[in-house]
Every structure is written in C-alpha cells, then in structure tokens.
C-alpha positions as CSV (number, residue, x, y, z in Angstrom):
1,M,55.0,-65.4,-62.1
2,A,54.3,-63.1,-59.3
3,D,57.9,-63.3,-58.0
4,I,59.1,-61.8,-61.1
5,W,58.0,-58.3,-60.4
6,P,59.6,-57.9,-56.9
7,L,62.9,-58.9,-58.2
8,Y,62.3,-56.8,-61.6
9,L,61.6,-53.8,-59.1
10,E,64.5,-54.0,-57.3
11,H,66.7,-53.9,-60.1
12,A,65.0,-51.5,-61.8
13,L,63.9,-48.8,-59.4
14,A,67.7,-49.1,-58.2
15,E,68.8,-48.1,-61.6
16,D,65.9,-45.4,-61.4
17,K,67.1,-44.0,-58.2
18,E,70.7,-44.0,-59.4
19,T,69.9,-42.2,-62.7
20,M,67.7,-39.4,-60.8
21,Q,70.5,-38.8,-58.4
22,T,72.8,-38.0,-61.4
23,W,70.1,-35.9,-63.1
24,N,69.1,-34.1,-60.0
25,T,73.0,-33.0,-59.3
26,D,73.6,-31.7,-62.9
27,L,70.2,-29.9,-62.8
28,D,71.3,-28.4,-59.5
29,S,74.5,-27.3,-60.7
30,I,72.8,-26.0,-63.9
31,L,70.3,-23.8,-62.0
32,I,73.1,-22.4,-59.5
33,F,75.2,-21.6,-62.4
34,A,72.7,-20.1,-64.5
35,A,71.4,-17.5,-61.5
36,L,75.0,-16.5,-60.6
37,F,75.4,-16.1,-64.3
38,S,72.5,-14.0,-65.2
39,A,73.0,-11.9,-61.9
40,V,76.6,-11.2,-63.4
41,L,75.1,-10.5,-66.9
42,T,72.6,-8.3,-65.7
43,T,74.9,-5.6,-63.7
44,F,76.7,-5.3,-67.2
45,I,73.6,-5.1,-69.2
46,I,72.3,-2.0,-66.7
47,E,75.7,-0.1,-68.1
48,S,75.6,-1.3,-71.5
49,Y,72.0,-0.2,-72.4
50,K,72.5,3.4,-71.4
51,G,74.6,3.5,-74.9
52,L,71.3,3.0,-76.5
53,Q,69.4,6.1,-75.7
54,A,70.3,9.8,-75.8
55,D,72.1,11.2,-72.4
56,P,69.5,13.3,-70.7
57,T,72.4,15.8,-69.8
58,T,73.5,16.1,-73.4
59,I,69.7,16.7,-74.3
60,L,69.6,19.3,-71.9
61,L,72.6,21.2,-72.6
62,Q,71.3,21.3,-76.4
63,A,68.1,22.7,-75.1
64,I,69.9,25.3,-73.5
65,L,72.2,25.9,-76.2
66,L,69.4,26.2,-79.0
67,E,67.5,28.8,-76.2
68,L,70.7,30.9,-76.1
69,Q,71.0,30.8,-79.9
70,M,67.4,31.8,-80.4
71,S,67.6,34.8,-77.9
72,R,70.6,36.2,-79.6
73,N,68.9,35.9,-83.2
74,T,65.4,36.6,-83.4
75,S,65.2,35.2,-86.8
76,A,66.3,31.8,-86.2
77,T,63.8,29.4,-86.9
78,V,62.7,26.8,-84.0
79,P,63.4,23.0,-84.5
80,S,60.1,21.2,-85.0
81,G,61.2,18.6,-82.5
82,P,64.3,16.9,-80.9
83,Q,66.9,15.5,-83.0
84,Q,66.7,11.9,-83.7
85,Y,69.5,9.7,-81.6
86,H,71.5,6.9,-83.2
87,A,73.2,4.8,-81.0
88,P,76.7,3.7,-81.9
89,R,76.8,0.5,-83.4
90,S,79.3,-1.2,-81.0
91,A,76.5,-0.4,-78.5
92,I,74.2,-2.0,-80.3
93,R,76.1,-5.2,-80.8
94,V,77.1,-5.1,-77.4
95,N,73.3,-5.2,-76.1
96,V,72.3,-8.0,-78.8
97,Y,75.6,-10.2,-77.3
98,W,74.2,-9.8,-73.8
99,F,70.6,-9.5,-74.0
100,S,70.7,-12.8,-76.0
101,S,73.0,-14.4,-73.4
102,L,70.6,-13.5,-70.6
103,I,67.6,-14.8,-72.6
104,L,69.5,-18.0,-73.1
105,S,70.7,-18.3,-69.1
106,L,67.0,-17.6,-68.1
107,A,65.6,-20.2,-70.5
108,T,68.3,-22.8,-69.6
109,A,67.2,-22.1,-66.1
110,L,63.3,-22.2,-66.9
111,I,63.8,-25.7,-68.8
112,A,65.9,-27.0,-65.6
113,I,63.2,-26.5,-63.2
114,L,60.9,-28.1,-65.4
115,A,63.1,-31.2,-66.1
116,K,63.7,-31.4,-62.3
117,Q,60.2,-31.3,-61.7
118,W,59.5,-34.3,-64.2
119,V,62.9,-36.5,-62.8
120,N,61.2,-36.3,-59.3
121,Y,58.0,-37.5,-60.7
122,L,59.6,-40.3,-62.2
123,L,59.3,-42.5,-59.1
124,A,56.8,-40.6,-56.7
125,G,53.8,-41.9,-55.6
126,L,53.8,-45.4,-57.4
127,P,51.5,-48.1,-56.5
128,S,52.2,-50.3,-53.7
129,V,51.5,-53.5,-55.9
130,P,54.3,-54.9,-57.4
131,S,52.6,-55.3,-60.9
132,A,50.9,-51.9,-61.1
133,R,54.2,-50.3,-59.6
134,A,56.2,-51.8,-62.6
135,R,53.4,-50.9,-65.5
136,H,53.3,-47.1,-63.7
137,R,57.1,-47.1,-63.7
138,Q,57.1,-48.2,-67.2
139,Y,54.3,-45.6,-68.3
140,R,56.8,-42.8,-66.9
141,V,59.9,-44.1,-68.3
142,D,58.2,-44.3,-71.9
143,G,56.8,-40.7,-71.5
144,M,60.4,-39.4,-70.6
145,N,61.7,-41.1,-73.6
146,K,59.2,-39.7,-75.6
147,W,59.8,-36.2,-74.8
148,R,63.5,-37.2,-75.1
149,L,64.3,-36.1,-71.5
150,P,68.0,-37.3,-71.7
151,A,68.6,-35.6,-74.6
152,L,67.1,-32.4,-73.2
153,L,69.4,-32.9,-70.2
154,S,72.5,-33.0,-71.9
155,F,71.4,-30.1,-74.4
156,L,71.4,-27.6,-71.1
157,P,74.9,-27.2,-70.6
158,I,75.5,-26.4,-74.3
159,L,73.0,-23.6,-74.1
160,L,75.1,-22.0,-71.0
161,H,78.1,-22.5,-73.2
162,I,76.9,-20.5,-75.9
163,A,75.3,-17.7,-73.2
164,L,78.8,-17.5,-71.4
165,L,80.2,-17.3,-75.3
166,L,77.9,-14.7,-76.2
167,F,79.0,-12.8,-73.0
168,F,82.8,-13.0,-73.8
169,A,81.9,-11.5,-77.4
170,G,80.2,-8.8,-75.9
171,L,82.7,-8.3,-73.2
172,V,85.5,-7.6,-75.7
173,D,83.7,-5.5,-78.0
174,F,82.6,-3.2,-74.9
175,V,86.0,-3.3,-73.7
176,W,87.4,-2.4,-77.1
177,D,85.5,0.8,-77.2
178,L,87.4,1.6,-73.9
179,N,91.1,0.7,-74.3
180,A,92.4,-1.4,-77.0
181,S,95.1,-2.8,-75.3
182,V,92.7,-4.2,-72.5
183,A,90.4,-5.7,-75.1
184,T,93.1,-7.7,-76.7
185,V,94.1,-9.3,-74.0
186,S,90.7,-10.3,-73.4
187,A,90.4,-11.5,-76.7
188,L,93.3,-13.5,-76.2
189,W,91.9,-15.1,-73.0
190,V,88.5,-15.8,-74.6
191,C,90.4,-17.5,-77.4
192,A,92.2,-19.6,-75.2
193,T,89.2,-20.6,-73.4
194,S,87.2,-21.6,-76.3
195,T,90.2,-23.7,-77.8
196,L,90.1,-25.7,-74.7
197,Y,86.5,-25.9,-74.7
198,V,86.5,-27.3,-78.0
199,Q,89.3,-29.6,-77.5
200,H,87.4,-30.8,-74.1
201,F,84.2,-31.2,-76.6
202,D,85.9,-33.2,-79.3
203,R,87.9,-35.5,-76.5
204,D,84.2,-36.1,-74.9
205,K,82.8,-37.2,-78.6
206,D,85.7,-39.6,-79.1
207,S,85.3,-41.2,-75.7
208,S,81.8,-41.6,-76.0
209,K,82.1,-43.5,-79.7
210,V,84.3,-46.0,-77.8
C-alpha cells in the first residue's frame, strides 16, 4: 500500500508541473502586455483629461478682458465668481473609455500577480513523506478548484480584450474631433480587428466542443 503514494505522486506532480509551467507562461505574457498597455494608455490620458477642465490661458484672458471692460465702464457689475466650465461631451466620452480601460488593465495585472502567487504556492513546501505530501498537494488542488482559479485565469485575457476595445473606441472618438478622415480610417481598422477577434473566439468555442 505504501508503494502507491510514490507512484501517485510521480504522475500527479508531473502533471502539476506541466500545468504550472503553462499557467506561469500565460500569466507572464498577461503581465507584460498589461504593463505596456497601461503605459501607452496613460500617455493618452495625460493628453485627454485636459479637455475636462478649463484652459488656464483662456481663464486669464477672460479676466483681463473683464478688467478692461470694467475700466471703460464704471457702471458695469462685477460677476460674483468665475463662469462654470462645461466639458465637451466628446471629451467626457473619451475619458470614460480610457479611464475604464486603464482600470481594467491595472485590475488584470493585480489579479494576475495574485494568481501567479497561488500557482507558485501549489507545489511549494510540500512534506517529504509521500502520504503527507499527497494529502497536502490534494488540499491545495481542492482549494484552487474551490476558488475557480482555472476559470479565473481564462477570464484574464478577456478583461484585457475589453480594455483594448475600450481604448479603440476612445481613440476613434478622440481623433474624430481632430480629423474625420483619419477617424474613419481608424474606425475601419478597429472594425476589422474586432471582426477577426470575434471569428477567432467563435472558432475556439467550436474547437473546445469537439
């Protein structure tokens, strides 16, 4: 009976190591992409968020103009406060897209780091006694399945895909105010990319059913 544990561990741990290697590779790819994507996205947000607040130069010019008007017309009344700034709807939409995309990207990176820690913990510090080693290994596998770690790992790329689509939507909206022709071409490329993604996703679903 004691010989069963080493045989069980040989096959179980070999399968676990292969699974861990695959998961670690996938998580490393997700972390690298999320980091690069977040850096690029932050660059765009630095430019886009300016549309949510009034231009200081414009405010200064309005104040100077008001002073000139007051100096020429002593009967003019002084405004009680600065005029409220209303951000353009396009600026609001773009920032909603891009801030949502950044949050999803950073959330994906955070979850990937936590998942990577759990994956590395799966086989770390197991007892040397075969029977105890097998029990501890099974406890950890059961905990992994309880927290649906495999499903979570398969969901992380989808979060990044949603973040990327939000970035594309914001990019087209942002460019549209600058040049309609450039925005149209960008929208066509986004549609083509989205179509390829949907076709690839459907093909993966069909292959998983076989």
